[in-house]
C-alpha positions in Angstrom: -10.6 47.2 2.8 -12.2 49.4 0.3 -11.2 47.3 -2.7 -12.5 44.0 -1.2 -14.4 41.9 -3.7 -17.0 39.7 -2.0 -18.2 36.3 -3.1 -20.0 33.3 -1.7 -17.3 30.6 -2.3 -13.6 30.7 -3.1 -11.8 27.6 -4.3 -8.0 27.7 -4.1 -6.3 25.6 -6.8 -7.7 24.5 -10.1 -7.2 20.8 -9.7 -9.7 17.9 -9.7 -10.8 18.5 -6.1 -11.8 22.2 -6.7 -13.3 21.3 -10.1 -15.4 18.6 -8.4 -16.6 20.7 -5.5 -17.2 23.7 -7.8 -19.3 21.6 -10.2 -21.3 20.1 -7.3 -22.0 23.5 -5.7 -23.1 25.0 -9.0 -25.5 22.1 -9.5 -26.9 22.4 -6.0 -27.0 26.2 -5.8 -26.7 27.8 -9.2 -27.2 31.3 -7.9 -24.1 31.2 -5.7 -21.1 33.3 -6.8 -17.9 31.1 -7.0 -14.3 32.2 -7.7 -11.3 30.0 -8.4 -7.7 31.1 -7.9 -4.9 29.2 -9.6 -1.3 30.3 -9.6 -0.4 28.5 -12.8 -1.6 29.3 -16.4 -4.0 26.3 -16.8 -6.2 23.9 -14.8 -4.9 20.5 -13.7 -1.2 21.2 -14.1 0.1 19.9 -10.7 -1.2 16.8 -8.8 -4.1 16.3 -11.2 -2.0 16.3 -14.3 -2.0 13.1 -16.3 1.8 12.8 -16.0 1.7 13.5 -12.3 -0.6 10.8 -11.0 -1.2 7.1 -11.6 -4.6 7.6 -13.4 -5.6 4.1 -12.1 -9.1 5.0 -11.2 -8.4 3.6 -7.8 -11.1 1.1 -7.1 -9.0 -1.4 -5.1 -9.3 -3.9 -7.9 -5.5 -4.4 -8.0 -3.9 -2.4 -5.2 -2.6 -5.1 -2.8 -1.8 -2.5 -0.1 -5.5 -2.0 0.4 -6.0 -5.6 1.5 -3.5 -6.3 4.4 -3.2 -9.8 5.8 -3.8 -10.0 9.6 -3.5 -13.2 11.6 -3.7 -15.3 8.4 -6.8 -13.5 7.2 -7.0 -10.9 4.4 -8.9 -7.8 5.5 -10.8 -6.5 2.5 -12.8 -3.7 4.4 -10.6 -0.9 3.1 -10.8 -2.2 -0.5 -14.6 -2.4 -0.3 -14.8 1.1 1.0 -12.5 2.5 -1.7 -14.4 0.7 -4.4 -17.7 2.1 -3.2 -16.2 5.6 -3.3 -15.0 5.1 -6.9 -18.5 3.9 -7.8 -19.8 7.3 -6.5 -17.3 9.1 -8.8 -18.6 7.0 -11.7 -22.2 7.9 -10.9 -21.4 11.6 -10.7 -19.5 11.5 -14.0 -22.4 9.7 -15.6 -24.8 12.3 -14.4 -22.5 15.0 -15.9 -22.2 13.1 -19.2 -26.0 12.9 -19.5 -26.2 16.7 -19.0 -23.4 17.1 -21.6 -21.2 18.9 -19.0 -18.8 16.1 -20.0 -19.4 16.0 -23.7 -16.7 13.4 -24.6 -16.2 11.0 -21.7 -13.8 8.8 -23.7 -11.4 11.6 -23.6 -10.8 11.1 -19.9 -11.9 7.5 -19.0 -11.4 4.2 -20.8 -12.1 0.6 -19.8 -8.8 -1.2 -18.9 -8.2 -4.5 -17.1 -6.7 -4.3 -13.6 -4.4 -7.1 -12.5 -2.4 -8.0 -9.4 0.7 -10.0 -9.8 2.9 -11.8 -7.2 5.8 -14.2 -7.1 6.7 -16.9 -4.5 4.6 -19.4 -2.7 3.7 -17.2 0.3 2.6 -14.3 -1.9 0.6 -16.6 -4.1 -1.2 -18.0 -1.1 -1.9 -14.4 0.0 -3.2 -13.5 -3.4 -5.5 -16.5 -3.5 -7.0 -15.7 -0.1 -7.4 -12.1 -1.2 -9.2 -13.2 -4.4 -11.5 -15.5 -2.4 -12.4 -12.8 0.1 -13.1 -10.1 -2.5 -15.1 -12.5 -4.6 -17.7 -12.6 -1.9 -18.6 -9.0 -2.6 -20.7 -8.1 -5.7 -18.4 -5.1 -6.1 -15.6 -7.4 -7.3 -17.7 -9.6 -9.5 -15.8 -11.0 -12.5 -12.4 -11.2 -10.9 -10.3 -14.2 -12.0 -7.3 -15.9 -10.4 -4.7 -18.0 -12.1 -1.2 -19.6 -11.6 -1.3 -21.2 -15.0 1.5 -19.8 -17.2 -0.5 -20.3 -20.3 -3.4 -18.2 -18.9 -1.0 -15.6 -17.6 0.6 -15.3 -21.1 -2.8 -14.3 -22.4 -3.4 -11.8 -19.6 0.1 -10.2 -19.7 2.2 -11.4 -22.6 5.1 -9.0 -22.3 5.5 -9.9 -18.6 5.5 -13.7 -19.3 8.0 -13.5 -22.3 11.1 -15.5 -21.4 10.0 -16.2 -17.9 11.2 -19.6 -16.6 8.7 -22.4 -16.6 9.3 -23.0 -12.9 8.8 -19.4 -11.8 6.1 -19.4 -9.1 3.8 -16.6 -10.3 0.1 -15.8 -10.0 -2.2 -13.0 -10.9 -5.8 -11.8 -10.6 -7.5 -10.0 -13.4 -10.7 -8.0 -13.5 -12.0 -6.4 -16.7 -14.1 -3.7 -15.1 -11.0 -1.5 -14.3 -10.4 1.9 -15.9 -7.7 4.3 -16.9 -8.6 7.9 -15.9 -7.0 11.0 -17.3 -7.7 13.3 -14.3 -5.9 16.2 -16.1 -8.4 16.1 -18.9 -11.3 15.6 -16.6 -10.2 18.7 -14.6 -9.9 20.8 -17.6 -13.3 19.8 -18.9 -15.0 20.6 -15.6 -13.2 23.9 -15.2 -14.2 24.9 -18.8 -17.8 24.2 -17.9 -17.6 26.1 -14.7 -16.2 29.1 -16.5 -19.0 28.9 -19.1 -21.6 29.0 -16.3 -20.2 32.2 -14.9 -17.7 30.9 -12.3 -14.8 33.3 -12.2 -11.8 31.1 -12.9 -8.6 33.2 -12.4 -5.3 31.8 -13.6 -1.9 33.3 -12.7 -3.5 34.4 -9.4 -1.4 33.3 -6.4 -3.1 33.4 -2.9 -0.5 35.0 -0.6 -2.5 35.2 2.7 -5.8 34.2 4.3 -7.2 35.8 7.4 -10.5 36.1 9.3 -12.4 39.4 9.1 -14.4 41.0 11.9 -17.7 39.8 10.4 -16.5 36.2 10.2 -15.7 36.1 6.5 -12.4 35.0 5.1 -10.2 37.6 3.3 -7.7 36.4 0.7 -4.7 38.5 -0.4 -4.2 37.5 -4.0 -1.3 38.4 -6.3 -2.6 39.0 -9.9 0.6 38.0 -11.6 -0.7 38.8 -15.0 -1.2 42.4 -14.1 1.3 42.6 -11.3 -1.1 43.9 -8.7 -2.5 42.7 -5.4 -6.3 42.1 -4.9 -8.4 41.3 -1.9 -11.3 38.9 -2.0 -13.6 37.8 0.7 -15.9 34.8 1.0 -18.2 33.0 3.4 -16.6 29.6 2.6 -13.1 28.8 1.3 -11.9 25.4 0.0 -8.1 24.9 -0.1 -7.4 22.3 -2.8 -3.9 23.4 -3.7 -2.2 19.9 -3.7 1.1 20.1 -1.9 0.5 23.8 -1.4 -2.5 23.2 0.8 -0.5 22.8 4.1 0.9 26.3 3.8 -2.5 27.8 3.0 -4.1 25.9 5.9 -1.5 27.3 8.3 -2.2 30.8 7.2 -5.8 30.5 8.3 -4.6 30.1 11.9 -7.5 27.8 12.8 -6.9 25.4 15.7 -7.3 22.4 13.4 -4.2 23.5 11.5 -1.9 22.9 14.5 0.1 19.8 15.0 -0.1 19.0 11.3 3.0 18.7 9.1 4.0 17.3 5.8 6.9 15.5 4.1 7.4 15.8 0.3 8.1 12.7 -1.8 8.7 12.8 -5.6 7.6 10.2 -8.0 9.9 8.9 -10.7 8.7 6.6 -13.5 10.2 4.7 -16.4 8.3 5.4 -19.6 8.6 3.0 -22.5 9.8 4.5 -25.8 9.4 1.3 -27.8 5.9 1.2 -29.4 6.1 -2.5 -30.1 6.4 -3.2 -26.3 3.7 -0.7 -25.5 1.3 -2.4 -27.8 2.0 -5.9 -26.3 0.8 -4.8 -22.9 -2.8 -3.9 -22.0 -3.7 -3.3 -18.4 -2.6 -2.0 -15.1 -0.6 -4.6 -13.1 0.2 -3.9 -9.5 2.7 -5.9 -7.4 3.6 -6.0 -3.7 5.7 -3.3 -2.1 9.1 -4.4 -1.0 9.6 -5.3 2.7 10.0 -2.0 4.6 8.8 0.2 1.8 5.9 2.6 2.3 2.4 1.9 0.8 2.8 4.6 -1.9 5.8 2.7 -3.3 3.7 -0.3 -4.7 5.3 -1.1 -8.1 3.0 -1.2 -11.0 3.2 -1.5 -14.8 0.5 0.7 -16.3 -1.0 1.2 -19.7 -2.0 4.8 -19.9 -3.7 7.0 -22.5 -2.1 10.4 -22.6 -2.8 13.0 -25.3 -4.8 10.3 -27.1 -1.7 8.0 -27.3 -1.2 4.7 -25.6 1.8 4.8 -23.2 3.4 2.3 -20.8 4.8 3.4 -17.4 6.6 1.5 -14.6 7.2 2.7 -11.1 7.0 4.6 -8.9 10.5 5.1 -7.6 10.8 7.6 -4.8 12.7 10.8 -5.2 13.2 13.8 -2.9 12.8 17.5 -3.3 12.1 20.0 -0.5 9.4 21.5 -2.8 5.8 20.7 -1.9 4.8 21.2 -5.6 6.7 20.7 -8.8 6.5 24.4 -9.3 7.1 25.1 -5.7 10.0 26.6 -3.7 13.0 24.8 -2.3 12.0 26.5 1.0 8.6 24.8 1.2 9.6 22.1 3.7 11.5 24.4 6.0 8.8 27.1 6.0 6.1 24.5 6.8 7.7 23.8 10.2 6.1 26.0 12.8 6.2 26.1 16.6 2.9 24.3 16.6 4.1 21.3 14.6 7.8 21.2 15.4 7.5 18.3 17.9 5.0 16.5 15.6 7.6 16.6 12.8 10.5 15.6 15.1 8.4 12.7 16.6 7.7 11.4 13.1 11.4 11.6 12.1 12.3 9.5 15.1 9.7 6.9 14.4 10.2 6.7 10.6 13.8 5.8 10.3 12.8 2.9 8.1 11.2 5.3 5.6 14.3 7.5 5.7 16.5 4.6 4.9 14.2 3.6 2.0 14.2 7.1 0.5 18.0 7.2 0.7 18.2 3.8 -1.1 15.8 5.0 -3.7 17.8 8.2 -4.3 20.9 6.2 -4.9 19.4 4.1 -7.7 20.8 4.6 -11.2 18.9 3.8 -14.4 20.3 0.3 -14.7 19.2 -0.5 -11.1 15.7 0.7 -11.9 15.7 -1.4 -15.0 16.7 -4.4 -12.9 13.6 -3.8 -10.7 11.5 -3.5 -13.9 12.7 -7.0 -14.9 10.6 -8.5 -12.0 7.7 -7.4 -14.3 9.3 -7.6 -17.7 12.2 -10.2 -17.7 13.4 -9.0 -21.1 13.4 -5.3 -20.3 16.3 -3.3 -21.9 17.5 0.1 -20.7 17.4 1.6 -24.3 13.6 1.1 -24.4 12.8 3.2 -21.3 13.2 6.8 -20.4 13.1 8.4 -16.9 10.3 10.9 -16.1 9.8 12.8 -12.9 6.1 12.8 -11.9 4.3 14.8 -9.3 5.2 15.8 -5.8 3.2 14.3 -3.0 3.1 15.7 0.5 2.5 12.9 3.1 0.6 14.2 6.1 2.1 14.0 9.5 -0.1 14.6 12.5 -0.8 13.7 16.1 -3.3 10.8 16.4 -4.5 8.4 19.0 -1.8 6.1 17.6 0.9 8.5 18.8 2.6 11.8 18.2 3.9 12.5 14.7 2.1 9.7 12.9 2.7 9.5 9.1 -0.6 9.3 7.2 -0.7 7.7 3.7 -4.2 8.5 2.7 -6.3 11.6 1.9 -6.9 14.0 4.8 -9.7 16.6 5.0 -9.3 19.3 7.7 -12.2 21.7 8.4 -12.7 24.5 10.8 -15.2 23.9 13.6 -17.7 26.3 12.0 -17.2 24.7 8.6 -16.2 28.0 6.9 -12.9 26.6 5.6 -11.8 23.2 4.5 -8.4 21.9 3.2 -7.5 18.7 1.4 -4.1 17.2 2.3 -2.4 14.0 1.4 -2.5 11.8 -1.6 -3.7 8.3 -2.5 -6.4 7.3 -3.4 -7.1 11.0 -3.9 -8.5 11.9 -7.2 -10.4 8.7 -7.8 -12.5 9.3 -4.7 -12.9 13.1 -5.2 -16.7 12.8 -5.4 -17.0 11.1 -2.0 -14.5 13.5 -0.4 -16.4 16.5 -1.7 -19.8 15.1 -0.5 -18.3 14.7 2.9 -17.1 18.4 2.8 -20.6 19.5 1.7 -22.2 17.6 4.6 -19.8 19.0 7.1 -19.5 22.6 5.9 -23.1 23.2 4.7 -25.3 21.4 7.2 -28.1 23.9 7.0 -28.4 23.6 3.2 -28.0 19.8 2.9 -31.6 18.8 3.7 -32.9 21.0 0.9 -30.1 19.7 -1.4 -30.6 16.0 -0.6 -32.9 15.1 -3.6 -30.5 16.8 -6.0 -27.5 15.0 -4.5 -29.3 11.7 -4.9 -30.0 12.7 -8.6 -26.2 13.3 -9.0 -25.1 10.2 -7.0 -28.0 7.7 -6.7 -26.2 5.6 -4.1 -25.7 8.6 -1.8 -26.3 7.5 1.8 -26.6 3.8 0.9 -24.2 0.9 1.6 -23.8 0.1 -2.1 -21.9 -3.2 -1.4 -25.1 -4.5 0.3 -27.4 -3.5 -2.5 -26.7 -5.7 -5.5 -29.7 -4.5 -7.6 -28.7 -0.8 -7.1 -25.1 -1.7 -7.8 -26.1 -3.4 -11.1 -28.2 -0.4 -12.1 -25.5 2.2 -11.5 -22.9 0.0 -13.2 -25.1 -0.4 -16.3 -25.7 3.4 -16.3 -22.0 4.0 -16.2 -21.4 1.6 -19.0 -24.1 3.3 -21.1 -22.9 6.9 -20.5 -19.1 6.4 -20.0 -18.5 3.2 -21.9 -16.9 1.5 -18.8 
């Protein structure tokens, strides 16, 4: 088309993933032209927004679903892998802080203890085995375990208030955890990209993506501010549109987009409105998911810092909306079903009756019933002290795998074309916390010709790149000390 506007890289969505990839590429190849298209008015308003994600800084320090028990042994391999990935994020943020790309790190990251809490003899035995297994790794140095009520009162006073003396309860605590405001981090990175000449376009909705005769990708973009349609082409396109990524991926028509579906799940949290209670609690406390509940439903009581103010949230409770984004359409789920993924979706529906039952039960909960669940964490909780807030939409990936047709995936999925010219990020947890690792993987897969020349720079940005950090205690100590100095964590 005569009005095509050519560029090197296009990033769809102004969330933490696009912000991270854009920042990396600008460091690696400053001369490249990069454009960002975001349909909303600001960066980080959907999945990356501080009200729409847990902000835990997922490092597997407290998330019990990352350490399943198999044949009497606790498997900590996934926890170690996730912790290593979060260490890579910390290294990259430290690098950016030193360069003053991130001028005020405390605005988006704060040190905060991470705790795991369980009740009942069997769960206590599991937690103790988990603690012992994790303690063998230097990544989890400093973790403590206790069943002593007096110790637990020091760790989580509001949770131990009025708890019976014979209540079998235990917890682990590690002080090297963090609270991360991914919304603020996203905005900071996007502002820096804009200052460096990246074209960041808000209120621009991508309506179509197709391949051109010369192998580039052409995007049809609705400039909603001016009410006109634009056409942009690029050699490489990254789709980081949160729940909207599936529809965008399907528009590309690449073979890798077939047999992939998605199911939306809303998050609902209780937010404390009593400042006295908020001040009594300091940490992120994760429990065990109820029997039959999906991994993303792990209950947690979280101290958060939002808009510079300390907050306290409990959840998540599952909700349902057919929308794939909070600002999406009620037709999102229906229109995502194509001939190529129909049987994938149907197979998942047949296999996941337990999840369907769980969602129905969650939808039927009223506020008093949610407060009753909160009382497992805070025995004295009163409904008047808590408000209900609807958090972000998550689209759980459904795809055909060696495990079977229509397998529900609970992690983050990256789908790339065979030639590496387009990549899409789907799924959720641990998501934002491992954005740096995910983007490094995309760079390796999509830019194989450039990576050898970039390797020294990548190692400057992420010193442990290509190294099994858990097996290198001296390097681990060095990068942790660096993060403490630059990020104060």
